[in-house]
Backbone as JSON Lines, residues from 0, in Angstrom:
{"i":0,"aa":"M","n":[-202.87,8.01,-123.59],"ca":[-204.08,8.6,-124.09],"c":[-203.89,10.11,-124.25]}
{"i":1,"aa":"A","n":[-203.28,10.74,-123.26],"ca":[-203.06,12.19,-123.34],"c":[-202.24,12.55,-124.57]}
{"i":2,"aa":"E","n":[-201.2,11.78,-124.83],"ca":[-200.37,12.04,-126.0],"c":[-201.19,11.89,-127.28]}
{"i":3,"aa":"H","n":[-202.0,10.87,-127.35],"ca":[-202.85,10.64,-128.5],"c":[-203.8,11.82,-128.74]}
{"i":4,"aa":"L","n":[-204.28,12.42,-127.66],"ca":[-205.19,13.55,-127.75],"c":[-204.48,14.9,-127.89]}
{"i":5,"aa":"G","n":[-203.14,14.87,-127.87],"ca":[-202.38,16.11,-128.0],"c":[-202.36,16.94,-126.72]}
{"i":6,"aa":"I","n":[-202.6,16.28,-125.6],"ca":[-202.61,16.96,-124.3],"c":[-201.23,16.77,-123.66]}
{"i":7,"aa":"S","n":[-200.64,17.86,-123.16],"ca":[-199.35,17.71,-122.5],"c":[-199.56,17.08,-121.12]}
{"i":8,"aa":"Y","n":[-198.53,16.38,-120.67],"ca":[-198.61,15.7,-119.39],"c":[-197.24,15.71,-118.72]}
{"i":9,"aa":"T","n":[-197.23,15.55,-117.43],"ca":[-196.0,15.49,-116.65],"c":[-196.14,14.38,-115.62]}
{"i":10,"aa":"G","n":[-195.08,13.65,-115.44],"ca":[-195.08,12.58,-114.45],"c":[-194.82,13.11,-113.05]}
{"i":11,"aa":"T","n":[-194.82,12.21,-112.11],"ca":[-194.64,12.56,-110.7],"c":[-193.34,13.32,-110.46]}
{"i":12,"aa":"I","n":[-192.25,12.82,-110.98],"ca":[-190.95,13.47,-110.77],"c":[-190.95,14.85,-111.42]}
{"i":13,"aa":"G","n":[-191.55,14.97,-112.6],"ca":[-191.63,16.26,-113.27],"c":[-192.4,17.29,-112.47]}
{"i":14,"aa":"V","n":[-193.46,16.86,-111.82],"ca":[-194.27,17.76,-110.99],"c":[-193.43,18.25,-109.81]}
{"i":15,"aa":"I","n":[-192.66,17.36,-109.2],"ca":[-191.82,17.73,-108.06],"c":[-190.73,18.71,-108.5]}
{"i":16,"aa":"V","n":[-190.11,18.45,-109.64],"ca":[-189.08,19.36,-110.16],"c":[-189.69,20.73,-110.44]}
{"i":17,"aa":"K","n":[-190.85,20.77,-111.08],"ca":[-191.5,22.06,-111.37],"c":[-191.85,22.81,-110.08]}
{"i":18,"aa":"A","n":[-192.25,22.09,-109.05],"ca":[-192.56,22.73,-107.77],"c":[-191.32,23.41,-107.22]}
{"i":19,"aa":"K","n":[-190.18,22.75,-107.32],"ca":[-188.91,23.34,-106.85],"c":[-188.56,24.57,-107.68]}
{"i":20,"aa":"L","n":[-188.63,24.45,-108.99],"ca":[-188.25,25.55,-109.87],"c":[-189.18,26.76,-109.73]}
{"i":21,"aa":"N","n":[-190.42,26.51,-109.33],"ca":[-191.38,27.59,-109.12],"c":[-191.38,28.12,-107.69]}
{"i":22,"aa":"G","n":[-190.45,27.63,-106.87],"ca":[-190.31,28.13,-105.51],"c":[-191.34,27.63,-104.52]}
{"i":23,"aa":"L","n":[-192.05,26.56,-104.87],"ca":[-193.06,26.03,-103.97],"c":[-192.47,25.12,-102.89]}
{"i":24,"aa":"I","n":[-191.34,24.52,-103.19],"ca":[-190.64,23.68,-102.23],"c":[-189.15,24.04,-102.28]}
{"i":25,"aa":"P","n":[-188.43,23.91,-101.17],"ca":[-187.02,24.29,-101.17],"c":[-186.09,23.24,-101.78]}
{"i":26,"aa":"S","n":[-186.51,21.97,-101.8],"ca":[-185.67,20.89,-102.3],"c":[-186.53,19.71,-102.72]}
{"i":27,"aa":"I","n":[-186.07,18.99,-103.74],"ca":[-186.79,17.79,-104.15],"c":[-186.3,16.55,-103.41]}
{"i":28,"aa":"K","n":[-185.15,16.65,-102.76],"ca":[-184.55,15.47,-102.12],"c":[-185.47,14.78,-101.11]}
{"i":29,"aa":"P","n":[-186.14,15.52,-100.21],"ca":[-187.02,14.82,-99.27],"c":[-188.18,14.1,-99.95]}
{"i":30,"aa":"F","n":[-188.66,14.66,-101.05],"ca":[-189.77,14.04,-101.78],"c":[-189.3,12.78,-102.49]}
{"i":31,"aa":"L","n":[-188.1,12.81,-103.07],"ca":[-187.55,11.61,-103.7],"c":[-187.33,10.52,-102.65]}
{"i":32,"aa":"K","n":[-186.81,10.91,-101.5],"ca":[-186.58,9.94,-100.43],"c":[-187.89,9.28,-100.01]}
{"i":33,"aa":"K","n":[-188.92,10.08,-99.83],"ca":[-190.23,9.57,-99.41],"c":[-190.81,8.63,-100.49]}
{"i":34,"aa":"L","n":[-190.69,9.02,-101.75],"ca":[-191.18,8.17,-102.83],"c":[-190.49,6.81,-102.84]}
{"i":35,"aa":"K","n":[-189.17,6.82,-102.61],"ca":[-188.41,5.58,-102.63],"c":[-188.75,4.66,-101.46]}
{"i":36,"aa":"Q","n":[-189.4,5.2,-100.43],"ca":[-189.82,4.37,-99.3],"c":[-191.14,3.65,-99.59]}
{"i":37,"aa":"T","n":[-191.73,3.96,-100.74],"ca":[-192.98,3.31,-101.15],"c":[-192.66,2.32,-102.27]}
{"i":38,"aa":"D","n":[-193.67,1.89,-102.99],"ca":[-193.46,0.99,-104.14],"c":[-193.06,1.74,-105.4]}
{"i":39,"aa":"F","n":[-192.91,3.06,-105.31],"ca":[-192.52,3.88,-106.47],"c":[-191.1,3.5,-106.88]}
{"i":40,"aa":"R","n":[-190.91,3.25,-108.16],"ca":[-189.59,2.87,-108.66],"c":[-189.02,4.0,-109.49]}
{"i":41,"aa":"I","n":[-187.76,4.32,-109.22],"ca":[-187.05,5.37,-109.97],"c":[-185.61,4.92,-110.15]}
{"i":42,"aa":"S","n":[-185.13,5.01,-111.37],"ca":[-183.75,4.61,-111.63],"c":[-182.8,5.69,-111.12]}
{"i":43,"aa":"T","n":[-181.57,5.28,-110.91],"ca":[-180.54,6.22,-110.49],"c":[-180.36,7.32,-111.52]}
{"i":44,"aa":"E","n":[-180.45,6.97,-112.79],"ca":[-180.28,7.94,-113.86],"c":[-181.38,9.0,-113.83]}
{"i":45,"aa":"I","n":[-182.62,8.56,-113.63],"ca":[-183.74,9.5,-113.58],"c":[-183.63,10.4,-112.35]}
{"i":46,"aa":"E","n":[-183.26,9.81,-111.23],"ca":[-183.09,10.6,-110.0],"c":[-182.0,11.65,-110.18]}
{"i":47,"aa":"T","n":[-180.88,11.26,-110.76],"ca":[-179.78,12.19,-111.0],"c":[-180.21,13.32,-111.93]}
{"i":48,"aa":"E","n":[-180.92,12.98,-112.98],"ca":[-181.38,14.0,-113.94],"c":[-182.38,14.94,-113.28]}
{"i":49,"aa":"A","n":[-183.25,14.41,-112.45],"ca":[-184.22,15.25,-111.74],"c":[-183.49,16.23,-110.82]}
{"i":50,"aa":"L","n":[-182.49,15.75,-110.1],"ca":[-181.7,16.62,-109.23],"c":[-180.97,17.7,-110.03]}
{"i":51,"aa":"R","n":[-180.46,17.33,-111.2],"ca":[-179.81,18.32,-112.08],"c":[-180.81,19.38,-112.54]}
{"i":52,"aa":"Q","n":[-181.97,18.93,-113.01],"ca":[-182.97,19.88,-113.49],"c":[-183.49,20.77,-112.39]}
{"i":53,"aa":"A","n":[-183.5,20.25,-111.16],"ca":[-183.96,21.04,-110.01],"c":[-182.83,21.92,-109.47]}
{"i":54,"aa":"R","n":[-181.68,21.87,-110.14],"ca":[-180.5,22.66,-109.76],"c":[-179.98,22.28,-108.37]}
{"i":55,"aa":"E","n":[-180.04,20.98,-108.08],"ca":[-179.52,20.49,-106.81],"c":[-178.27,19.66,-106.98]}
{"i":56,"aa":"L","n":[-177.79,19.57,-108.23],"ca":[-176.51,18.92,-108.54],"c":[-175.78,19.81,-109.54]}
{"i":57,"aa":"P","n":[-174.48,19.74,-109.54],"ca":[-173.73,20.5,-110.57],"c":[-174.02,19.94,-111.95]}
{"i":58,"aa":"K","n":[-173.94,20.8,-112.94],"ca":[-174.18,20.38,-114.34],"c":[-173.06,19.53,-114.77]}
């Protein structure tokens, strides 16, 4: 719906990455770990890309 209305949006992982990049949290790893302990599903590829974007993995 947001896309249809021209409103930008960010998913859960994107919010966590932005928090890291804005200095609000020191690392996204604990948040990813906690999410994976719930019913939240994340592929290995998405997790790896999130870590890269958060500058927690080498390019």
